[in-house]
N, C-alpha and C positions, 0 to 999 in steps of 0.2 A: 644284766638280763641275758637270757639265752637267745638263740637265733629266732625261735618261734615267737617268743614274747616281743622281740624287736619288730618282727614282721607285723604282728597284731597292732603294735603301737603306731607303726607307719601307715597301716590301713586307714586310720582315721584321717590322716593327711592326704592319702592317695586313694580316694574311693574307686578310681578306675582300675586299680591294681587288684591282683588276687588270682588271676589265671596264669597259665604257663608262660604267656607272652602278652604284651600290650597290643591293642588293635588300634591302628591309626589310618583312616582313609583307605581301607582295603589292604593295608600292610600289617603284618605282625612283627613285632620287634622284641627281642629278648637278649639278656646279657647274663653271663656267669663268671665267677671268679674261683679259681682253683689254686691251691698252695701245695708246695712240696711236702710240708709237714702233715697235712691232713688228707691229701688226695692222691699223692703219688708215692707208693711204697718204694723202699730201696730196691733198685733193680729195674724200675720203670724207665724205659728208654725215652729219649726225647721224641722219637718218632711216635711211640704210643701216646706220649703226653700231648703231642699236637693233635693226633687223631681223637683222643678222648675229650680234650678240652673243647674243640670245635664241635665234636659229636654231641656233647651235652647241650649246647645251644641249639643245634639242629633238632635234637629230640624235643625241645620246647616248641619249635615250629611244627613238628609232626603232631604234637598233642593238641594243637589248635586246628588240625585238619587242613593246614596250609601247604602250598607248594613252596619249596625253598628257593630263594632268589640269590642270596650271597651270604658270605660269612667273613668276619675279620677277627684278628686276635692281637692283643697286647702281650708282649713277652718280656718278662723282667727276670734278671738273674744277677748274682754278684759280679760275674764277668761274662763276656760273650765269647763262646767257643764256636769256631766256624762249623765244625762237624755237628755239634749239638743243635745249633741254630738251623742249619740246613735240614737236619733230620726232623726237627719240629715242623718246619714248613712243609716238608714232604708228607708228613702224617696228616697235617691239616688239609692239604690239597687232596690227598687220596680219599679221606672220608667225605669231602665235598663231592668229588667225582662219583663216589659210590652212590650218592643219592641224587645225582643229576644237577648239582649246583656248582658254584664257583667260589674258591677262596681268593679274596681280592686284596689281601695285605693286612696292615695293622700298625703297630707301634712298638718301639723298643725302649727299655728303661733299665736302670740298675736298681737292684733291691737286695736285701740281705738274705732272701731265700728265693728259689725259683718259684715264680708266680705267673699265672696266665689270667687274662680277662678276655672273654670272647663275646662276640655279638653276632647273632644271625637274624636275617630278615626273610620273611615269607610273604606270600600273597594269597589272599582268599576273600571272597565276597560274603562268605557265610561261615565265620569261625565257630568252632564247637567249644563251648564254655564248660566250666565245671558245674554249673548251676541248673542243668536241665533234666537231671534224673527224676523220675517219678516212681512211686510205689508200684510194683508190678514189672518194671523194666528188669531185664536181665543184666547181670554184671559179668563182663568178659575181660580177658587179658590176651595180648599177643605174645608169641614166642615162649621163652622159658625164663624162670626166675632163679636167682642164686648164683648167677655166673660171676658176678664181681666178688662175692664172698669166696667162691672157689679160687678166683684169681689171687686174692689176698693170701689165702692159705698156701698157694703155690709159691708166691714170693717168700713167705715165711720159711718154707721148706728148702729154699734155694733153687727151686725149679723156675728160673728166671724166664726162660723161653715160653714155658706154659703160662706163666703169670701174664706176660705181655700179650700173648695170643688171646687169652680170655678177657683182658682189659679192653681190647679193641672190639667194640660192639657196632652193629649196624643201626644207625638212627632210623626209626620207622616212618620216614617222611612219606614214602610211597603208600604204605599201609594207612597212615593217618589221613591222607587225601582221599583214599578209597572209602575208608570207614566213616568219614565225615558225612557221607550220604545217608548213613543209617543211625549214627550215634546221637544220643540225646545229651550226653555229657562225656567229657574225656579229659585225661591228663596223663603225664608220664609217671613211671614208677620210680623215679630217681630217689625218692625218700623211703622206698620200701613199699611193698604191697599193702601192709596193714595201715601205715600212715596215709598212703594215697587214698585208700577207701574211706578212712575217717575224714579226709579233706573233702572228698566228693560228698560225703554225707552232710558235712557242715555247710558246704556251698549250696547243696540242693535241698536242704532241710528234710532229709529222709534218713532211714536206717538201711542197713545191709545185712543179709544173712548169707554167709559164705559156707561152702562145703570144701573140706580139705581134699577129698579124693580126686577131683578133676584139676586141682591147681598144678600147673605144668612146671615142675622143678627140673632145672638143668641136670643132665646126667653127670656133669662134673662135680656136683654138690655131694653126691654120695661118697665119692672117693676122697673128698676134701674134708669131710666132717666126721665127728666122733659121736655117734648115737643119734637117736631120734630127736631129742631136744635141740641139739646143735644143728641138725638137718633143717628143722622147721624154723629155727631162728634165722638161718641163712636165707631161706626162701621167703620168709614173711617180713622180716624186720631189718635185714642188713642194708638193703637198698642199692642204689647206684647201678641198676640193671637197665634202665631206660627203655622199658617196654611200655606199651599203651594200656591203660586201664580205662575202660569205657562202659557205658550203659547203652542199651537199645531196646526197643519193643521186642517182645518174644516173636512177633510175626515177621520181624526183619532178620532174625538170627541166621536162617539158612542162606538167604541172599548175601548177607554180609560175610559169612564164612566162605562162601563160594567165591566172592569177589576179592577177598583179601589175598595179597601176595605172600603172606606169612600165616602160620597156624594161629587160629583163634580158639581159646578155651572158654567155655561158659563155666563160671566158678561160683555164681550166686545170684541173688535177686535183691532188688531194692524193696524196702519195707517202709512202714510208717516210722517217723522219726523217734517215736517213743520206744521202739524196739531196740534202738542202738545198733552197734556193729558187732555181729557174732560170727564165730567160726565153729561149725558143728554144734550149734546151740549153746556155746559158751562165749562169754564176752571176749572180744579180741582187743588186746591192749593197743592203745594208740602210741606205738613206739616205732621209731625208725631212724634213718640217718640224720645226723645233725653235724654241721660244720663246727668243729671245735678242736683246739690244739691238744 
């Protein structure tokens, strides 16, 4: 079975799962595993890998509207290189410092390919789940989309420095905590905007109508893609951008936009579930990032 089928199978055994992080007594806890084969293109430095691995878990904390408390990482590789290991830890520490939290260690092991497993912990008394959207709510997204797709193209072209720069994203922890005061549902866009919206629709039992014009596509995407179809594939379906996708009442939009430390774009509206998920009045395919070799 593929990743999504496996997750649906596990859902029957783990009814409390299904959001970006688990909620336990005011804490949110999340874990992620990344592999060299599927997640780190050739040229990805260990510094970038440390940043990105820990950042992915911090993004899950952000999606719950929680304040980040700490992060740890397990690091596995065929051999341990002092420079590579040190660079990984510096990347992990720097992304934590960027969002006001602490990297507190982890574990080491040998493995046939470079692999990381990261865990982040956050704190909130009122987590934002994926299940709170209602017809009439506005659909919004932070930042820009397509950055990771542009990074991959940079790696493929041999522009290693540019690829690493684009791969190091800022987890939206501060924005998530601010937007939690207004959001009715929220998650991150790690699986791509299209799939994220479908997941919100399923969790909230509603539909969504999106407009392409206001979707904020990163400026790096135009230089990295070939034609309109490739451009929108990168922005909508590639994933791994780690922005926040959320809903809120229309009456709260101005206040949320003003309070957010990062740009917020209104890209659509929640509808009745029978309407499905559409983009410019056409069905939007439920396609996005999947972990596979």
